[in-house]
C-alpha positions as CSV (number, residue, x, y, z in Angstrom):
1,X,-125.1,51.9,82.0
2,X,-122.4,49.2,81.4
3,X,-119.4,50.0,79.9
4,X,-119.0,48.8,76.1
5,X,-122.9,48.0,76.2
6,X,-124.2,49.8,73.6
7,X,-123.9,50.3,69.7
8,X,-123.7,54.0,68.6
9,X,-125.1,54.9,65.1
10,X,-124.4,58.3,63.8
11,X,-124.8,60.4,60.5
12,X,-121.8,62.0,59.1
13,X,-123.7,63.7,56.6
14,X,-127.5,64.1,55.4
15,X,-126.4,64.6,51.8
16,X,-126.6,61.8,49.3
17,X,-125.6,61.9,45.4
18,X,-128.6,59.4,44.7
19,X,-132.3,59.6,44.1
20,X,-133.6,56.3,45.0
21,X,-137.4,56.6,45.1
22,X,-138.0,54.6,48.5
23,X,-135.5,56.5,50.5
24,X,-137.3,58.0,53.6
25,X,-135.1,60.9,53.5
26,X,-137.1,62.6,50.5
27,X,-140.1,62.9,53.0
28,X,-138.1,65.1,55.1
29,X,-137.6,68.7,54.9
30,X,-134.5,68.8,57.5
31,X,-131.5,70.3,55.7
32,X,-128.8,68.3,54.1
33,X,-125.6,69.2,55.9
34,X,-122.6,67.6,57.5
35,X,-121.8,66.8,60.9
36,X,-118.9,69.2,62.1
37,X,-115.8,67.5,63.5
38,X,-116.7,69.7,67.0
39,X,-120.1,67.6,67.3
40,X,-118.3,64.4,66.4
41,X,-115.6,65.2,69.2
42,X,-118.3,65.0,71.8
43,X,-119.5,61.8,70.6
44,X,-116.1,60.2,70.7
45,X,-116.0,61.3,74.2
46,X,-118.8,58.9,75.0
47,X,-117.5,55.9,73.1
48,X,-116.3,54.4,76.0
49,X,-119.7,53.2,76.3
50,X,-120.2,51.4,72.7
51,X,-118.6,48.5,71.3
52,X,-119.8,49.3,67.7
53,X,-119.6,52.6,66.0
54,X,-121.7,52.4,62.7
55,X,-121.1,55.5,60.5
56,X,-124.5,55.4,58.7
57,X,-127.4,57.7,58.7
58,X,-129.9,58.7,56.0
59,X,-127.0,60.2,53.9
60,X,-124.0,58.9,51.9
61,X,-121.2,58.9,54.4
62,X,-118.5,58.6,52.2
63,X,-119.3,62.3,50.8
64,X,-118.3,63.7,54.5
65,X,-114.7,65.3,53.7
66,X,-113.4,64.0,57.2
67,X,-115.0,60.6,57.3
68,X,-111.5,58.7,57.0
69,X,-110.4,60.8,60.2
70,X,-113.9,60.1,62.1
71,X,-113.3,56.2,61.5
72,X,-109.6,56.4,62.9
73,X,-110.8,58.6,65.8
74,X,-113.0,55.8,66.8
75,X,-110.5,53.1,66.9
76,X,-108.6,54.0,70.3
77,X,-111.9,53.6,72.3
78,X,-111.7,49.9,71.0
79,X,-114.9,50.0,68.9
80,X,-115.8,47.9,66.0
81,X,-116.4,50.5,63.0
82,X,-118.9,49.6,60.4
83,X,-120.6,51.6,57.7
84,X,-123.0,51.1,55.0
85,X,-122.5,53.2,51.5
86,X,-123.9,53.2,47.9
87,X,-120.5,52.4,46.9
88,X,-120.4,55.4,44.3
89,X,-117.3,57.0,45.9
90,X,-115.3,53.9,46.3
91,X,-112.5,54.9,44.2
92,X,-109.0,53.2,44.4
93,X,-107.6,56.2,46.5
94,X,-110.7,56.2,48.9
95,X,-110.5,52.3,49.3
96,X,-107.1,52.7,50.4
97,X,-108.2,55.6,52.8
98,X,-110.9,53.2,54.1
99,X,-108.3,50.7,54.9
100,X,-105.6,52.8,56.4
101,X,-108.4,54.2,58.7
102,X,-109.1,50.6,60.1
103,X,-112.7,50.2,59.0
104,X,-114.1,46.8,59.9
105,X,-117.2,46.2,58.2
106,X,-118.4,47.6,55.1
107,X,-121.8,47.1,53.4
108,X,-122.5,48.4,49.9
109,X,-126.3,48.9,49.1
110,X,-126.8,47.3,45.6
111,X,-130.7,46.2,45.5
112,X,-130.1,44.9,42.0
113,X,-127.4,42.6,40.5
114,X,-128.4,43.5,36.7
115,X,-127.7,46.8,35.2
116,X,-131.4,47.4,34.4
117,X,-132.7,46.6,37.8
118,X,-129.9,48.3,39.9
119,X,-130.0,51.6,37.9
120,X,-134.0,51.6,38.1
121,X,-133.7,51.6,41.8
122,X,-130.4,53.1,42.8
123,X,-131.0,56.5,40.7
124,X,-128.0,58.1,39.5
125,X,-125.6,55.3,40.0
126,X,-123.8,53.1,37.3
127,X,-124.1,49.5,37.7
128,X,-120.7,48.8,36.0
129,X,-119.0,51.4,38.1
130,X,-120.3,49.9,41.4
131,X,-119.2,46.5,40.2
132,X,-115.6,47.6,39.6
133,X,-115.7,49.7,42.8
134,X,-116.3,46.3,44.6
135,X,-113.8,44.2,42.8
136,X,-111.3,46.9,43.4
137,X,-112.0,47.2,47.2
138,X,-112.1,43.2,47.4
139,X,-108.7,42.9,45.6
140,X,-107.2,45.6,47.9
141,X,-108.3,43.8,51.1
142,X,-106.5,40.6,49.9
143,X,-103.5,42.4,48.7
144,X,-103.2,44.6,52.2
145,X,-104.3,41.6,54.2
146,X,-106.6,44.1,55.8
147,X,-109.1,42.7,58.5
148,X,-112.2,44.6,56.4
149,X,-115.2,42.8,56.0
150,X,-117.0,43.4,52.6
151,X,-120.6,43.1,52.6
152,X,-123.5,43.7,50.1
153,X,-126.8,45.0,51.3
154,X,-130.1,44.0,49.3
155,X,-133.4,45.5,50.4
156,X,-136.2,43.1,49.1
157,X,-139.0,44.8,46.9
158,X,-141.1,43.9,43.9
159,X,-138.7,45.4,41.4
160,X,-135.7,43.3,42.4
161,X,-137.2,40.0,43.9
162,X,-136.6,37.9,40.8
163,X,-133.0,38.5,41.2
164,X,-132.5,36.7,44.6
165,X,-131.2,33.7,43.0
166,X,-128.3,35.7,41.2
167,X,-127.1,37.4,44.5
168,X,-124.8,34.8,45.4
169,X,-123.0,34.3,42.2
170,X,-122.8,38.3,41.9
171,X,-121.0,38.4,45.4
172,X,-118.5,35.6,44.6
173,X,-117.5,37.7,41.2
174,X,-116.9,40.8,43.3
175,X,-115.3,39.5,46.4
176,X,-118.2,40.2,49.0
177,X,-118.4,37.9,51.9
178,X,-121.5,38.9,53.8
179,X,-125.0,39.4,52.5
180,X,-127.6,41.6,54.7
181,X,-131.0,40.9,53.4
182,X,-134.1,42.8,54.6
183,X,-137.7,43.8,53.3
184,X,-138.6,47.2,52.3
185,X,-139.9,47.9,55.8
186,X,-139.2,51.9,56.1
187,X,-142.5,52.6,54.5
188,X,-143.1,56.4,54.1
189,X,-145.9,56.7,51.5
190,X,-148.4,54.7,49.7
191,X,-145.8,54.1,46.8
192,X,-143.4,52.5,48.9
193,X,-146.0,50.3,50.5
194,X,-146.8,49.2,46.7
195,X,-143.3,48.3,46.3
196,X,-142.8,46.2,49.6
197,X,-143.8,42.5,50.0
198,X,-145.0,43.3,53.5
199,X,-148.4,44.0,52.0
200,X,-148.7,40.2,50.9
201,X,-149.1,39.2,54.7
202,X,-150.3,42.5,56.3
203,X,-153.0,43.5,53.7
204,X,-155.6,40.9,53.5
205,X,-157.4,42.2,50.4
206,X,-154.1,42.0,48.5
207,X,-153.9,38.1,49.6
208,X,-157.4,37.4,48.8
209,X,-157.1,38.7,44.9
210,X,-154.2,36.6,44.2
211,X,-154.2,33.1,42.9
212,X,-150.6,32.6,43.5
213,X,-148.6,33.8,46.5
214,X,-145.6,36.1,45.3
215,X,-144.3,36.0,49.0
216,X,-144.2,32.4,49.3
217,X,-142.3,31.9,46.0
218,X,-139.9,34.7,47.2
219,X,-139.4,33.2,50.5
220,X,-138.5,29.9,48.7
221,X,-135.9,31.6,46.7
222,X,-134.5,33.1,50.2
223,X,-134.3,29.5,51.6
224,X,-132.7,28.1,48.5
225,X,-130.2,31.0,49.0
226,X,-129.5,30.4,52.3
227,X,-128.7,26.7,51.9
228,X,-126.6,27.4,48.9
229,X,-124.4,30.4,50.8
230,X,-122.3,27.6,52.5
231,X,-121.0,26.5,48.9
232,X,-120.3,30.1,48.1
233,X,-118.6,30.8,51.6
234,X,-120.9,33.5,52.3
235,X,-122.8,34.6,55.4
236,X,-126.2,35.3,55.1
237,X,-127.9,38.0,57.7
238,X,-131.4,38.4,57.4
239,X,-132.7,41.4,59.3
240,X,-136.5,41.1,58.8
241,X,-138.8,38.4,60.2
242,X,-138.8,35.4,58.0
243,X,-140.9,33.9,57.1
244,X,-143.5,36.9,57.6
245,X,-146.4,36.5,59.3
246,X,-149.7,38.3,59.3
247,X,-149.5,39.3,63.0
248,X,-148.5,42.9,64.0
249,X,-147.4,41.9,67.6
250,X,-145.0,44.3,69.2
251,X,-141.5,43.0,70.0
252,X,-138.1,44.1,70.9
253,X,-137.8,46.2,67.5
254,X,-135.3,45.7,64.9
255,X,-133.7,48.8,65.5
256,X,-132.7,47.5,69.4
257,X,-133.3,50.8,71.1
258,X,-132.4,49.3,74.3
259,X,-129.0,48.7,72.9
260,X,-128.1,51.6,70.9
261,X,-128.3,55.3,70.2
262,X,-128.5,57.5,67.2
263,X,-126.6,60.8,66.5
264,X,-127.9,62.9,63.8
265,X,-125.6,65.2,61.7
266,X,-126.8,67.9,64.2
267,X,-126.0,66.0,67.2
268,X,-129.5,65.4,68.2
269,X,-129.7,62.1,70.1
270,X,-132.5,59.6,69.2
271,X,-133.4,56.0,70.0
272,X,-132.9,54.8,66.1
273,X,-132.4,56.4,62.8
274,X,-136.1,55.9,61.9
275,X,-136.7,58.6,64.6
276,X,-133.4,60.7,63.9
277,X,-135.2,63.0,61.3
278,X,-138.7,64.2,60.6
279,X,-139.5,61.6,57.9
280,X,-143.1,60.6,56.9
281,X,-144.7,57.4,57.9
282,X,-147.3,55.2,56.2
283,X,-149.0,52.5,58.4
284,X,-151.8,50.4,58.0
285,X,-153.2,52.3,54.8
286,X,-152.8,55.7,56.8
287,X,-150.3,58.5,56.0
288,X,-148.8,60.1,58.7
289,X,-146.8,63.5,58.5
290,X,-143.1,63.8,59.0
291,X,-142.2,63.4,62.9
292,X,-139.1,62.6,64.7
293,X,-138.1,61.8,68.4
294,X,-135.1,63.3,70.2
295,X,-134.0,62.9,73.8
296,X,-131.1,65.6,74.0
297,X,-128.3,67.4,71.9
298,X,-125.1,66.1,72.3
299,X,-123.4,69.8,71.6
300,X,-125.0,70.8,74.8
301,X,-125.3,68.1,77.2
302,X,-123.1,64.8,77.9
303,X,-124.2,61.6,76.6
304,X,-124.8,60.3,80.2
305,X,-127.1,62.9,80.9
306,X,-129.0,62.3,77.8
307,X,-129.1,58.4,78.2
308,X,-130.2,58.6,81.8
309,X,-132.7,61.5,81.5
310,X,-136.4,60.8,82.8
311,X,-137.9,60.8,79.2
312,X,-135.1,58.5,77.7
313,X,-135.6,56.2,80.6
314,X,-139.2,56.0,80.2
315,X,-139.1,55.3,76.5
316,X,-136.5,52.5,77.1
317,X,-138.6,51.4,79.8
318,X,-141.6,50.8,77.8
319,X,-139.6,48.0,75.9
320,X,-138.4,46.5,78.9
321,X,-141.8,46.0,80.4
322,X,-143.5,45.3,77.1
323,X,-145.7,48.5,77.4
324,X,-144.3,49.6,73.9
325,X,-144.2,53.5,73.4
326,X,-146.9,55.0,71.4
327,X,-144.3,56.8,69.0
328,X,-143.3,53.4,67.8
329,X,-146.7,52.0,67.0
330,X,-146.6,53.3,63.5
331,X,-143.4,51.7,62.5
332,X,-143.2,48.1,61.1
333,X,-139.7,47.6,62.9
334,X,-141.4,47.4,66.2
335,X,-143.3,44.4,65.0
336,X,-140.1,42.8,63.5
337,X,-141.3,43.1,59.8
């Protein structure tokens, strides 16, 4: 194991204050609890192996009462700190706490840049309030001359695809500098599949019924967005295969399990967040029951012991040797989607 070679992803809490229908957490019966500081202390002891610590799990990280302390505690190890949030808790006081804690990158999930679309997808959030929160944080970053990189995360689905051309003006308005763009690819049930553009490439019956190709139109909009991003001085990071192909060929996996480790709020260690809880999967027209994959418990073992365990080594070896683990076969991330 090389020093500073890994990315740590950890879940401060499994609690969330929104009810976004496409969220895989709704297929899980795991308890909605917070990570204890004792558990977090065990993780900080292993941060010498991490170049990045991302405080993003299935819950809303800013709901953890000690999240600012957690960020601060990762800084002495020299880690780049990041987080994705739904933005509802970004009051002026909390924005100041984030800046003082030294967070390096914050992505706010919007999934809609008009009130109707946003509030239909991000159930329980106010579009107007999120816009004001983003503007407040952007202003404070400038005033404090902070190094915080403010980003917007947008998960493409049927309900919001028409708003792709509006994203850059929206980001300019609120002061965000980076766009994270991906398809809805964590599919828990048939309803999620019906919202995802993956089906236009991976389900032949859908393609043959269409006289126009919605995915082709979408990808033209994305291409234009990428071209225009330079004029807006916005960096676009696309996290799904683009353009999408109809091939389900295994690859390194978008979750990069050779280079990262995921810690659930309980301290259970998994190769990625998609295995970090018992969540259901819907793959190639088949509904699979909730499942998870853990290789150890940081509360009981050292990270070195877990990372170098025979089971974890065998799992990662499947990626190194292109003999991919069977547990990953029902996940679209393995195929780069």
